[in-house]
N, C-alpha and C positions, 0 to 999 in steps of 0.2 A: 131623650130632645134629640142629640145629635145622631143617634141609628134612625131614628125616623127621617130626620131631616136626608140622610143622604138615600136611604129607601127612596125614598120619593122621588129622589134626583134619579136614581138608577129606575125607575118605574119608569119614569118616562122619557131616558133615554132608551131604553127597551121599545118602548112605544115610535120614537122617534126613527130607529132604526128599522122597525116591519114597516113603517110608511115610507121611510128610502125605499128599501128594496117593493113593494106596490109600484113607488114611482117608475123604479129601471124597469118593472116589468109591464108597463105600461108605454114605456118608450121616454116618460117625462126628465130626460137627464138634466135638464138648467132646472127644475126643480128641487131634485131629487139633489146636486150640487150646494144649491141655497139651502136648504135643509140640514145638511150633514155641516157644513160651514157656522151655521146659528146655533148646532148643537156641542161641537167640537170646543166652539171661542169661550163659553161660560166656562167649561170643563179646566182648559186651559189656562185660563186666570184662576182662577181657583187654585192651581197648581204653582204658581208662581211664588214665590220666596221673596219677600222684601230682605233688604241685608240693612239692619239698622246703624252696623258699624259699633256696635258695644255698648248704645243709647240705648234709654229704658221709654219706649211709645206708652203716653199719656193718653191719647185720644187720635182715631183715627177719621176724616173726611175721607171718603172716595180713594183716592192715590197721595193725600197730604198728609202728614203726621205733624203731633204737638209733642216733642218729649221734653223728660223730666229733668231732663240738665241746660236748657234754654229754658223754662221755667220757673227753675230755681235762681236763675243768675238775677230775676224781676221783685223777686222777695228782699225784705227789711232784712238787714243783718240780725242777728239775735232774739229773730221772735219764735215762739215756744211751739211744739209740734201741731196743735191744735191749730191754732193761727195760721200754719203752715198748710194744714191739710185743707181747712176752710180758701184758703187766698189761691190755693194753687185751684181748687174747684170751681172757685169763682174765676180765673184765667180761662179755663181750660171751657166756660161755656162764652164767654166773652170774645175768646178765641175763635170758634164754630162758627155760634154768632156771623164776626165778622168775614170769616170766609164766606158763608151760606151769600150773605148781605154782597158780598163784592162780587161773586158770580152772577147775583142776577143784576147788579149795577154797569158791569162789564157789557153782559148783553142789548141793555139798553141805552147803553153811552160810546159803544164802539163805533169808531170812524167820526167821531165827532173831532172836527178842526179845532175846535177851544182847549177842549181836554189835551190835545199832543201838544199845542203851541205850551200851555202851562207845562205840561212833563220837559217838552225842550228847553224851556227858560229854567226852570229849576234846575234841571242835570249840567247848565250851563253854568249855574251860581254854584254848584256845588264844586264843579271842578274847577273853577276860578277860586274858590276860597280854598279850596284843597290847596293848589296849587301856588296859591300866597301865602300859606303857612311854610310849605316848604319852603318856600325861597326866605323865608325869616328865618327859620331854622337855619338855615343854611347861614345865611349871614351874620347871625348874632357867633355862631360856632365858631365865626370866622374873625369876629369882631371882640369877645366876649372870652377872656383867658379862664386857664382852671384857676389859677390864681383868685381873681375878679368872682368867679362865683363861690368858690370855698369861705373868701372874705365876707362875703354876703349873707353865706349860710349861718356864719360865726357869732356876726351882728346879731343875726333877726331870727335864732333858732325860734323865739316864740312862735312864729309866722306858721312854722310849719309843724304840727301837734296829728300825732294819728289818731284818724276816727275808727280804726278798727286794728285787733293784732296782724303784725307779719310773721311771717317763719321763714326758715330756710330749710332744706331737706330734703325730702325723694317722697315719690308718690309711686305705685303704682300698680294697676287693678289688670287682672288675668283671670280667663277660665278655672274654675275651680278643679275639671279636669285636666288641668296642665299638669304634665309629668315637672315631677322634683318639687312638688310646692314647700315642701318639708325645708331642701334648701334655700329656695327663695326666702322664706320668712328668718331666716339666717342673716343672709346675704343684705336684706335692704336696713337692717340694724347696725352694719358695721359701716363705719366710712373710710374702712384702710383700701385701698389701689387695689389689690386682689378682690375685695368683695364686690367692689363696683365696677371693677370690669367685669367678674360673673353676674352680677346683676345686669349690666346692658346686656351683654348675651343672650342670655334669657327674656329678657323685653322683647329684645330683635325678633324671638321668635316664637313668642308665646302672647306676648301682653295687650291688652287693647288698647292702655294707657300708661305712659311711663314719659313721668316727669323728673326730671333732677333740678335739682334748683338751690344746692348748696351753695352756690356763687352768687347771688341776688334774691332777695328781700318780694316776698310774695304775701299778699293781700288772703285773710281766711275765707275772707268772702270767695273768691276765684274760686278754692277746692271745693266749696260748699252742693255745686251741682254734680261733683266726681263721685263725693262719698255719699253712702246710705244712712251716713251718721253727721248729726246738727252738733257743729264743732262750736260753737255756742252754748249749749248745752254742758259741755262739758267745763264750761268755765273758761278762768285767763292763767290756772297755774297750770301750765305745761311742763313743768318739773314732773310731775305725775301720771302726763302724758304723753312720754317721748317717743312711744309706738303705739300706735293705734290701728287697730286689725277688726275687719269685716268680714262678714258674708253674707249672702243674701240668697242660696240655691243654688244661682248661677254663675258668679263671680266671687274675688277675692280681694279685699280692697288694704292696701297696706300703706299708710306714713307714719313717716319716722319724722322728727321735730329734731333737728339739731339747735338753730338758735330761734328765740325768739324776741318780739318789743310788743309791749301789751298797749293796747288802746290809751291816749291820753301821754304818753311818752313821746318825744321829740323824732322826728322821722327823720331815719339814716339818710344821710348826703346825699348815696344813688337816688332814691324816690325822692329827695327833694328838688334833685337836678334840675329836671324838664319847667318845674314850676318858676323855681328861682329865673330861669333862663325866660319865660312869658315876663313875668314881673320887669325884668331889665329893659329888655325888648318893645315892651310895651311905649316907652317914650319915645323910641325911634322908627316905629312901624312907619305913623302915618311920611314921616321924609325918606322912610324907604322904597314905599309902594310910590312913590309919585315920583321918584327918580324912575324907577324901573318901566313906567307907565311911559312916561314923558321920553325917556330912548326908545321902546318898541315902538312909541307913535312919531318920532325923526328918522327909526328906520326903514319905518315902513316908505315915510314919504318921500325920503329917498331913492325909493330902490320903487317908485313909482305906484306902488299898489294901493294909494288913496288916490280919488279922485273927487273933490267938489265940485258940483255942478253952480255953485253959488258962489262968488267970492265972498259977500254978506256975511253967508254961513259961516266961514273960516275964521271970518276976523271975528264974528260974536265969541264964534268956538273959542280963542283964544284970548279975547277979552274977560272972557268967564273966568278957562284958568288963570289966568292973573292975577282974578279977584279973589278966588280961592285963596291963592297961593298965600298973598296977604294977609287975610284973614288968619289962618293958619300960622302967619309967623308972629302978626300980633296978639293970638290967641295963646302962644309961648313965652 
């Protein structure tokens, strides 16, 4: 089939060159140039190589790609291989339908001011929310001591249970044609400083993915899209699977598990810490953000950036704010 298609392309290309020569002979320069461009553009696009950065494409729509590594993140952890295949197929079909429908919709609503306003409003809300979260995180870091956080963790460990296994170790993905794979398979299992140094040098030169996480816990699901092995099918007896090696004909996958905690056990403090900060911060959130907004408002008034065209509007706004403050105080 491929040879026939190539043959037809070559034949049509030859016919085009003959026509171009005829156009030249007749002095039709513009027609010749247009014809040559029309012939060469498809050939150039066929020869263009797409770099996937080590990712595995599942389906392509024009110049858009859906990758296995992105899809697998959306799959429930611990499902069977058969269910994974079925869900991936459904995801691909849904992705294609949405992409095609979006293209059609964009053609019909392009330039719609209502859509542009909605997008701008949504973007503004996202930015405000993200900024508020950053302010709160910084505020809580300043207000909450490490001692406060650890005390809360020790007294409420039952609130922080693992929903999936977490591990410490190292993961590397390298092409099978990389030099020194035998050495690589020795280094990744060894935690010694010399082996880790060799591993990092090797990864810098050859690896597609290199992740060092001896110093922090990683949920198993974060590795699902990077390995060709379903870790859930190995069970939770990681003592039997400290070193996992796999190949897919193009890449070599190596995972060393140094430590692990199984599902249902208490979360390590470092993983629970962000949740603890959120819990303790929640009671202070409203007061803090009200103060931030009031300070910014007052600064803008002093700088002359705000101008009310109706004094009554300003009075009403201040009255509503005072009523809100009283209501919040009564609720607490």
